[in-house]
Structures are given as C-alpha cells and as structure tokens.
C-alpha positions as CSV (number, residue, x, y, z in Angstrom):
1,M,63.5,95.6,76.6
2,N,61.5,94.3,73.6
3,V,62.9,92.6,70.6
4,V,62.9,95.7,68.4
5,K,64.9,97.6,70.8
6,K,67.4,94.8,71.3
7,L,68.0,94.6,67.5
8,S,68.4,98.3,67.2
9,S,70.8,98.6,70.1
10,K,74.4,100.0,69.4
11,N,76.3,97.0,70.8
12,F,74.4,94.4,68.9
13,L,75.0,96.3,65.7
14,I,78.8,96.3,66.2
15,F,78.8,92.6,67.0
16,N,77.0,91.8,63.7
17,L,79.3,93.9,61.7
18,V,82.4,92.2,63.0
19,L,80.8,88.8,62.5
20,L,79.9,89.6,58.9
21,G,83.5,90.8,58.3
22,V,85.1,87.6,59.6
23,I,82.8,85.5,57.4
24,F,83.5,87.6,54.4
25,G,87.2,87.4,55.0
26,F,87.3,83.6,55.2
27,S,85.2,83.3,52.1
28,L,87.4,85.7,50.1
29,A,90.6,83.9,51.2
30,F,89.2,80.5,50.3
31,L,88.0,81.7,47.0
32,S,91.5,83.3,46.2
33,F,93.3,80.1,47.2
34,S,91.0,78.0,45.1
35,C,91.5,80.2,42.0
36,S,95.2,80.5,42.2
37,T,95.9,76.7,42.7
38,P,93.3,74.8,40.9
39,G,93.6,71.1,41.4
40,A,96.4,71.6,43.9
41,G,95.9,68.3,45.7
42,K,96.0,66.4,42.5
43,A,99.2,68.2,41.3
44,V,101.0,67.3,44.5
45,Q,100.0,63.7,44.2
46,A,101.2,63.7,40.5
47,Q,104.5,65.3,41.4
48,E,105.3,62.7,44.1
49,S,104.5,59.8,41.8
50,S,106.8,61.1,39.0
51,V,110.0,60.8,41.1
52,V,109.5,57.2,42.0
53,I,112.8,55.4,41.1
54,P,112.3,52.0,39.4
55,A,113.2,49.2,41.8
56,D,115.7,47.5,39.4
57,A,117.5,50.8,38.8
58,L,117.6,51.6,42.5
59,A,119.0,48.2,43.2
60,V,121.8,48.7,40.7
61,A,122.7,52.1,42.1
62,E,122.7,50.9,45.7
63,G,124.8,47.9,44.8
64,L,127.4,50.2,43.2
65,Q,127.2,52.5,46.2
66,N,127.8,49.5,48.6
67,A,130.7,48.5,46.4
68,F,132.4,51.8,46.9
69,R,131.6,51.8,50.6
70,S,133.3,48.4,50.8
71,V,136.3,49.7,48.9
72,A,136.7,52.6,51.3
73,D,136.2,50.4,54.4
74,K,138.9,48.0,53.1
75,V,141.5,50.4,51.9
76,L,141.3,53.5,54.3
77,P,142.9,51.7,57.3
78,S,145.9,50.6,55.1
79,V,146.7,54.1,53.8
80,V,148.7,56.5,56.1
81,E,149.5,60.2,56.0
82,L,153.3,60.8,55.9
83,K,154.4,64.0,57.5
84,T,158.0,64.9,56.9
85,V,160.5,67.5,58.1
86,T,163.5,68.4,56.1
87,V,166.4,70.1,57.9
88,R,168.8,72.2,55.9
89,R,171.8,74.2,57.2
90,Q,172.7,77.5,55.6
91,Q,175.3,80.1,56.5
92,V,174.1,83.2,58.2
93,P,174.2,86.2,55.7
94,N,176.8,88.8,56.3
95,F,175.1,92.0,57.5
96,N,178.2,93.5,59.2
97,G,179.6,96.8,58.3
98,I,178.1,100.2,57.9
99,P,175.3,100.9,58.6
100,W,174.5,97.6,60.4
101,E,177.3,97.9,63.1
102,F,176.6,101.6,63.6
103,F,173.0,100.9,64.6
104,F,173.0,97.3,66.0
105,G,176.6,96.5,66.7
106,P,178.6,93.4,65.5
107,R,176.6,90.1,65.2
108,D,177.7,87.2,67.4
109,D,176.6,84.5,64.9
110,Q,178.6,85.9,62.0
111,G,180.0,83.1,59.8
112,Q,177.9,80.5,61.6
113,E,175.3,78.2,60.1
114,R,171.6,78.3,60.9
115,E,169.1,75.4,60.8
116,F,166.1,75.7,58.5
117,R,163.2,73.3,58.8
118,S,160.6,72.7,56.1
119,Q,157.5,70.5,56.3
120,G,156.2,68.1,53.6
121,L,153.2,66.0,53.2
122,G,152.3,62.8,51.3
123,S,150.7,59.4,51.6
124,G,151.9,55.8,52.0
125,I,150.5,52.2,51.8
126,I,151.0,49.6,54.5
127,V,152.0,46.6,52.5
128,R,153.9,44.2,54.7
129,Y,154.5,43.1,58.3
130,S,157.7,41.3,59.3
131,G,159.9,41.1,62.3
132,G,157.8,43.4,64.4
133,K,157.8,46.2,61.8
134,Y,155.2,47.5,59.3
135,Y,156.5,48.4,56.0
136,I,155.0,51.3,54.1
137,L,155.4,51.9,50.3
138,T,155.5,55.4,49.0
139,N,157.1,57.7,46.5
140,N,160.7,58.6,46.8
141,H,160.0,62.3,46.3
142,V,157.8,62.2,49.4
143,V,160.6,61.1,51.9
144,E,163.8,61.5,49.9
145,D,165.4,64.4,51.9
146,A,163.4,64.0,55.1
147,S,165.2,64.2,58.4
148,E,162.0,63.3,60.3
149,I,159.1,61.1,59.2
150,I,155.8,60.6,61.0
151,A,153.2,58.1,59.8
152,A,149.6,59.0,60.8
153,A,147.1,56.2,60.6
154,N,143.5,56.4,59.6
155,D,142.4,56.5,63.3
156,G,144.6,59.5,64.0
157,K,147.4,57.7,65.8
158,E,150.9,58.8,64.9
159,Y,154.0,56.7,64.7
160,P,157.7,57.7,64.1
161,A,159.0,56.2,60.8
162,V,162.4,55.5,59.4
163,L,163.5,55.3,55.8
164,V,164.3,51.7,54.8
165,G,165.5,52.3,51.2
166,K,164.7,54.1,48.0
167,D,164.8,53.6,44.2
168,A,165.2,57.1,42.8
169,R,164.8,56.0,39.1
170,K,161.4,54.5,39.8
171,D,160.5,57.2,42.4
172,L,159.7,54.6,45.0
173,A,160.7,54.3,48.7
174,V,159.9,52.2,51.7
175,V,159.6,53.4,55.3
176,S,158.9,51.3,58.4
177,I,157.2,51.8,61.8
178,E,157.3,49.7,64.9
179,T,154.2,49.2,66.9
180,K,152.2,46.6,68.7
181,D,149.0,48.0,67.3
182,F,147.2,46.0,64.6
183,L,147.4,47.8,61.3
184,P,145.7,46.1,58.3
185,L,147.8,45.4,55.2
186,A,146.7,46.5,51.7
187,T,145.9,43.9,49.1
188,L,148.2,44.2,46.1
189,G,146.5,43.5,42.7
190,N,147.8,42.8,39.2
191,S,148.3,46.0,37.3
192,D,148.8,44.0,34.1
193,E,145.1,43.2,34.1
194,V,144.1,46.9,34.2
195,R,142.1,48.1,31.2
196,V,140.9,51.5,30.0
197,G,137.5,52.1,31.4
198,D,138.0,50.2,34.7
199,W,136.8,51.9,37.9
200,A,139.6,53.6,39.7
201,V,139.5,54.8,43.3
202,A,142.3,57.1,44.8
203,V,142.9,57.0,48.5
204,G,145.3,59.4,50.2
205,N,145.6,62.7,51.9
206,P,145.3,65.5,49.4
207,L,146.2,69.0,50.6
208,G,146.3,67.5,54.2
209,F,142.7,66.3,54.2
210,M,143.3,62.9,55.8
211,S,141.7,59.7,54.5
212,S,140.1,61.2,51.3
213,V,138.6,58.9,48.7
214,T,137.9,60.0,45.1
215,M,136.5,58.0,42.3
216,G,136.9,57.9,38.5
217,I,138.0,55.5,35.7
218,V,141.3,54.4,34.1
219,S,141.8,56.8,31.2
220,A,144.9,55.1,29.7
221,V,147.6,52.7,30.4
222,G,151.3,52.6,29.4
223,R,151.7,56.4,29.5
224,T,155.3,57.7,29.4
225,G,156.8,61.2,29.8
226,G,156.6,61.5,33.6
227,P,158.8,63.7,35.8
228,A,162.5,63.8,34.8
229,G,164.4,60.6,35.6
230,N,161.3,58.5,36.3
231,I,161.5,55.4,34.1
232,N,158.0,54.0,34.8
233,D,155.1,53.7,32.4
234,F,152.0,55.0,34.1
235,I,148.3,54.4,34.6
236,Q,146.4,57.5,33.7
237,T,143.1,58.2,35.6
238,D,140.6,61.0,35.8
239,T,140.2,60.3,39.5
240,S,140.8,63.5,41.4
241,I,144.4,63.6,42.6
242,N,146.1,66.6,44.3
243,Q,149.2,67.4,46.2
244,G,149.4,65.1,49.2
245,N,148.0,62.2,47.3
246,S,151.6,61.2,46.2
247,G,152.4,57.7,47.5
248,G,148.8,56.9,48.1
249,A,146.8,54.0,46.6
250,L,145.0,53.7,43.4
251,V,142.7,50.7,43.8
252,N,140.2,48.8,41.7
253,I,136.6,48.0,42.5
254,R,137.7,45.0,44.6
255,G,139.8,47.2,46.8
256,E,143.1,45.8,45.4
257,V,146.0,48.3,44.9
258,I,146.8,48.6,41.2
259,G,149.0,51.7,41.4
260,I,150.9,54.3,43.4
261,N,149.6,57.8,42.8
262,T,152.6,59.8,41.8
263,W,152.1,62.9,39.7
264,I,149.5,65.1,38.0
265,A,149.4,67.2,34.9
266,S,147.9,70.6,35.5
267,N,147.7,74.0,33.8
268,S,147.5,75.8,37.2
269,S,150.6,77.0,39.0
270,G,149.4,75.4,42.2
271,G,149.1,72.0,40.6
272,G,145.3,71.5,41.0
273,S,143.6,68.4,39.7
274,V,142.2,68.7,36.1
275,G,141.5,65.0,35.7
276,L,145.0,64.0,34.6
277,G,146.5,61.9,37.3
278,F,149.2,59.3,36.9
279,A,150.0,56.2,39.0
280,I,153.0,53.8,39.0
281,P,151.6,50.3,38.2
282,I,151.8,48.2,41.3
283,N,153.6,45.4,39.3
284,N,156.4,47.9,38.7
285,T,157.0,48.1,42.5
286,K,157.0,44.5,43.6
287,R,160.6,43.7,42.8
288,T,161.7,47.0,44.3
289,L,159.6,46.4,47.4
290,D,161.2,43.0,48.0
291,E,164.7,44.2,47.5
292,L,164.5,47.3,49.6
293,I,163.0,45.3,52.5
294,D,165.6,42.6,52.2
295,T,168.7,44.7,51.6
296,G,167.8,48.3,52.0
297,S,169.1,49.2,48.5
298,I,168.3,48.5,44.9
299,K,170.6,47.1,42.2
300,N,169.5,48.0,38.7
301,G,170.5,46.1,35.6
302,W,172.6,47.9,33.0
303,L,172.6,47.1,29.3
304,G,174.9,49.9,28.0
305,V,172.9,51.6,25.2
306,S,171.5,55.0,24.7
307,L,167.9,54.7,23.5
308,T,165.6,56.8,21.4
309,D,162.2,56.5,19.8
310,P,162.8,56.9,16.0
311,G,160.8,59.5,14.1
312,K,158.7,58.6,11.1
313,E,161.5,59.2,8.5
314,T,164.1,57.3,10.5
315,A,161.8,54.4,11.1
316,Q,161.0,54.2,7.4
317,A,164.7,54.2,6.5
318,L,165.4,51.4,9.0
319,G,162.4,49.4,7.9
320,V,160.7,49.4,11.3
321,E,157.8,51.8,10.7
322,G,154.7,50.7,12.6
323,K,156.7,48.3,14.9
324,R,157.0,48.6,18.6
325,G,160.4,48.9,20.2
326,A,163.2,51.3,20.8
327,L,166.3,52.3,18.8
328,A,169.8,51.7,20.3
329,A,171.2,54.9,18.8
330,Q,174.4,54.6,20.8
331,V,176.3,51.8,22.4
332,F,178.8,52.1,25.3
333,L,182.1,50.5,24.3
334,G,182.9,47.6,26.7
335,S,179.3,47.5,28.0
336,P,177.2,44.3,28.2
337,A,175.5,45.3,25.0
338,D,178.8,45.8,23.2
339,K,180.1,42.4,24.6
340,G,176.9,40.6,23.6
341,G,176.8,42.0,20.1
342,I,174.2,44.8,20.1
343,K,175.2,47.5,17.6
344,P,174.3,51.1,17.0
345,G,171.1,51.2,14.9
346,D,169.7,48.0,16.2
347,F,165.9,48.3,16.9
348,I,165.1,46.3,20.0
349,T,161.6,44.7,19.9
350,H,161.6,42.0,22.6
351,V,163.4,41.1,25.9
352,D,163.1,37.4,26.7
353,A,160.2,37.2,24.3
354,K,158.3,40.0,26.0
355,E,157.3,42.9,23.7
356,V,159.0,46.2,24.1
357,R,156.4,49.0,24.0
358,G,158.8,51.9,23.7
359,M,162.0,53.5,25.1
360,N,160.9,54.0,28.7
361,P,159.4,50.5,29.0
362,L,162.6,49.0,27.7
363,T,164.7,51.0,30.2
364,M,162.4,49.7,33.0
365,M,162.6,46.1,31.7
366,V,166.4,46.2,31.7
367,G,166.5,47.9,35.1
368,D,164.4,45.0,36.6
369,L,167.0,42.5,35.4
370,R,169.5,41.6,38.1
371,P,173.2,41.9,37.6
372,G,174.4,38.5,36.3
373,D,171.2,37.7,34.6
374,R,171.4,36.6,30.9
375,A,168.7,38.0,28.7
376,V,167.8,37.5,25.0
377,F,167.2,40.7,23.1
378,T,165.4,40.5,19.8
379,V,166.6,43.2,17.4
380,I,165.9,44.2,13.8
381,R,169.1,44.9,11.9
382,D,169.2,45.6,8.2
383,G,165.5,44.6,8.0
384,A,166.0,41.2,9.5
385,S,165.1,40.0,13.0
386,M,167.8,38.3,15.2
387,D,168.3,37.3,18.8
388,V,171.3,38.5,20.8
389,Q,172.1,37.1,24.3
390,V,173.5,39.6,26.8
391,R,174.8,39.2,30.3
392,I,173.5,42.1,32.4
393,E,175.8,44.1,34.7
394,E,175.0,46.4,37.6
395,R,174.2,50.0,36.7
396,T,176.1,52.7,38.5
397,D,176.1,56.4,37.9
398,Q,179.8,56.2,36.9
399,V,179.4,53.7,34.1
400,A,176.1,55.2,32.9
401,S,177.7,58.7,32.5
402,D,181.0,57.8,31.0
403,N,180.4,59.5,27.7
404,K,184.0,58.9,26.4
405,R,182.8,55.3,25.8
406,L,179.6,56.2,24.1
407,W,179.8,55.2,20.4
408,P,179.5,57.3,18.2
409,G,178.1,60.0,20.5
410,A,175.8,61.7,18.0
411,Y,172.1,61.5,17.2
412,V,171.3,61.8,13.5
413,V,168.0,62.0,11.7
414,E,166.7,62.1,8.2
415,L,166.3,65.5,6.5
416,S,162.5,65.8,7.1
417,E,160.5,68.5,5.4
418,S,160.3,70.5,8.7
419,I,164.1,70.4,9.1
420,R,164.6,71.5,5.4
421,N,162.2,74.4,5.9
422,S,163.9,75.5,9.2
423,L,167.3,75.4,7.5
424,K,166.0,76.8,4.2
425,L,167.3,73.9,2.2
426,D,166.0,72.8,-1.2
427,K,164.8,69.3,-2.0
428,N,168.2,68.3,-3.4
429,A,170.1,69.0,-0.2
430,K,172.1,66.1,1.0
431,G,173.2,64.8,4.4
432,L,171.9,63.4,7.7
433,Y,171.0,66.1,10.2
434,V,173.0,66.0,13.5
435,A,170.4,66.6,16.1
436,Q,172.6,66.2,19.1
437,V,176.3,65.6,20.0
438,I,177.0,64.1,23.4
439,T,179.6,66.0,25.4
440,E,183.0,64.2,25.7
441,S,181.9,61.5,23.3
442,P,184.0,60.4,20.3
443,A,181.9,62.5,18.0
444,A,182.4,65.6,20.2
445,I,186.1,65.0,20.5
446,I,186.7,64.9,16.7
447,G,184.7,68.1,16.2
448,L,181.2,67.2,15.1
449,Q,178.5,69.8,16.0
450,P,174.7,69.9,16.2
451,G,173.3,71.3,13.0
452,D,176.0,69.7,10.8
453,R,174.8,67.5,7.9
454,I,176.8,64.2,7.5
455,T,177.3,63.0,4.0
456,A,179.9,60.3,4.6
457,V,181.3,58.1,7.4
458,N,184.9,56.9,7.1
459,D,184.9,58.1,3.5
460,R,181.8,56.0,2.7
461,E,178.8,57.9,1.4
462,V,175.7,57.6,3.6
463,K,172.4,58.6,2.0
464,D,170.2,57.5,4.9
465,V,170.4,56.4,8.5
466,A,170.4,52.7,7.5
467,A,173.7,53.3,5.6
468,F,175.0,55.4,8.5
469,Y,174.4,52.7,11.1
470,K,175.8,50.0,8.8
471,V,179.2,51.8,8.6
472,L,179.1,52.4,12.3
473,R,178.5,48.7,13.0
474,E,181.4,47.6,10.8
475,N,183.8,50.0,12.6
476,T,182.5,50.0,16.2
477,G,185.3,50.8,18.6
478,K,188.0,51.0,15.9
479,E,188.2,54.4,14.1
480,L,185.8,57.1,13.1
481,W,185.6,60.3,11.1
482,F,182.8,62.2,9.3
483,T,182.5,64.2,6.1
484,F,179.9,66.9,6.7
485,I,178.4,70.2,5.5
486,R,178.5,73.1,7.9
487,G,176.7,76.1,6.5
488,E,177.7,75.8,2.8
489,T,181.1,74.4,3.4
490,A,182.1,70.7,3.1
491,L,184.5,69.6,5.8
492,D,186.1,66.5,7.4
493,T,186.4,65.9,11.1
494,L,189.5,64.7,12.8
495,K,190.0,60.9,13.0
496,Y,189.1,59.1,16.2
497,K,191.1,56.0,16.9
498,R,190.6,53.9,20.0
C-alpha cells in the first residue's frame, strides 16, 4: 500500500484525531491553570515566609510553656480526687390504708427506716507524711457528712481515707490514708506574697475529670463575703474553677500551693465557671493543719464582741472615715473583751500591731489566737487611739450565742438620706435608726424594735452614734433604757438592770 493510501486510511484518521484531542486538552488545562493562579509558586513561597515566628519570641513562649509543664508535673501527683458517700436514714413513708392495702396488701416495712446513699466529689492536697500516714488537706464541705471517703491518686490508684478533723468556720478539713506507696507531698508557699496579676494555676478534679489543670491570674486578694459562716479572706482568680475543684490546689508559677480552691461566683444555676473563683490563702490553713493533725480538733480564740463594718455616716460620726478596721458594735458582758476594757463603739485597727483590714479579717485573726494568749488590741475611742490588752478565751457555740449577755443588743446607724427617703422623713427628723435588735438581748428584753429612732439613752440626748456609744460605755453592764420615736409617738422603753 502506497503512502497516499496509508494516510487516507480510516484507522489512521481516527488515531490522529484522538492524538490531536489529547494534545489540545493538555494545552487548554495548562492555560486555564496558569490564568487562574498567576505567580502561584511565588505566592506560596511568600505565604510560608510570612508566618515565621521570630526566634526570641518563640524562645519566650516555649520558656513559659515549659514552666507550665513543670508546674503540672510537680503538682499533679500531689492532688487527689476525693470520692465521698453520705448515708442518711429516713423513715419509710406511710402508704397503708385504702387503696394501697386493697391492691397490694399491708407493707412489712411500715414504720421502719431506710438507708439512702448519696455520692459527692471533691479534691484534696497531700501535704504531710507522718507515722505511716499521708495527710490530705481539703475543704470541710467536701467531707463534712461523709460516711465513706476514697482518695484516688493521679495514677488511678484508690485508697480508703478517714476524717482526721475539721474546722467548720474556716471550711477546712484533714483526711488521712495509710499506704506503703510513695506519694509526693505538695510544696506550700507563702500566700502573703501573692499579688494581683500573678500567674495562678488550679489543679483538681472539676466535674469528675481527674487531674485537670487550668491557668489564669490572681484577680484580687483579701476578698470577703464568702459562703455563710466562712471567716476567711480569699484570693480571687479568673482561673477556671468548677464543681469538684473544691479542696484542690491553687499554685503559683513555681508550683507552690498558695491557696485551697473553695467556691465560685456564678450566674448559672449549675454553678459553672465565669472567671470568678475564690481560694482560701494557704497561710490561713497552716495553724489549722498542724492542730488537726496533732489533736484532731481545733480550738478557736474568742474575744467576745459583735463586729460590723460601719457605713459612711457612722464612720464620719466616730471619726474613723477612711481608716481600716472593724467596729465593736456590741460587747458580751463577762467576755475577754469586757474584762480587758474593750467597749461598745470601739473601732479596732490593729491586733498585736498587725493591721486589721476589715470585719472578717479581724474575726479570723482572733480565731487564730489560742486560748490563754494575751493580745494587744489598738482601738480608736472618742477620736483617740489607745491599746487594750486582752486575755483570749476558747470560743464555744454556747458562749458565742448567749445573746442575754450581748450589750446593748441593738445596731444603730445615722439617719442617712436613703433611710430618710424610705421612711419619708424631713431633714429635721431626729434620732438614730435602729437597724437590728438581737433576740433575747437587753435591748430586746426592754422592748426596743427595728425601725425605732433613738433620741436619748438613760435620759441623755444622743444626736449621733458617737454620743450613743459614749453613754453606753459609761453604763456598760449597769442599767439601760431608751427614749425613742415609733411612728410619730415618743416613748420610753422599760429599764434594764443587771
């Protein structure tokens, strides 16, 4: 077959058409890619070079990361999960009678008690080893009513624990475990050195997630207003803290424990973290820890005063505006304060030369004094500073709640603008407003009531709280009566004589 015939054959024609199609397709694809991504290679190269982190910045970041890793490695083995079981017994409800007995017959357990078990969860810190036992510091509310306590270590091992002792007023408790296993102890720091802005790391078991570590800063120190009955001041932190963190460690960047995570403030009903966590400063726990381990109980000091933080008008009248301290508004007759010479209306500023930062801090300072200790209280009375030495006694629920001895048993305040407006009083209205009357106290016994306006004490006119407390000081424990206005009527109370 000659060349012309070969070129004109059907098979050869099809082959050439396919070959031309392939070449055209590759050309079109290359052209489209080139048009849609011009300079693509250069763009990729530029993008990669733009994310290069400067060596010095990377070194700082890695150094901080290594610091947090070191904190976690140091602290995690010293923090345990505390699993508790609380057993309560309740009487079986009465379901007998029609129609119960008609359908089911009489119950065999009628009138008997049943056992109900509830589980709890918290955290604890291994702080001491002595006599073959490891001692774990936690919150009292974590283990307070527990019938069974299990301590789970960071490696998953579980140990039965027993309650050693508790301090309900500080919400602290100590439990112990016995084991031959080696468990590292936490390093306790100095919470007095904590400053706002310091790094803060929380270690615990939030919501049952064991060995969790969260990081933040110290938001504030010396916070008050914790759960009812808790006399601590607190470290505030934005470190994420949730239920189950209670009793766990708040540590600094060195891995030293600076606080015991205790409570959170939250707008949610479930108590979720919103960056408002509070920890008991570790220095507040050291005396309690020693005493609970040594004796199994705590003996709190008792001064015998009822304290308040004076409002602006009251502070002005007493000449203590802008000063730190707490007002001894009431004094228990026969108490250490009464025997030592502290009077109603004294503004306490120092204890053994240590500044009093408010009502709760003073309560804690007194509680940390041991029965029998002698302490010097610096007070401001009638505008002058003076020292009073007091021999501290042991606080018991009985002496601290004996309101019959509380002198005078009423809290009074100046007539502020807000009080005048609420009572619809004009500017010329007289009297000191009775904000509270303590049940069974002398003031209550002689008939004083909240809302009354006192104009005289023992027939001596009192125009402000300074005059009010001056008369009380002169008659402490002797006799007492008030002239007051109730509604629009001027009245006299009965006379109280001791």
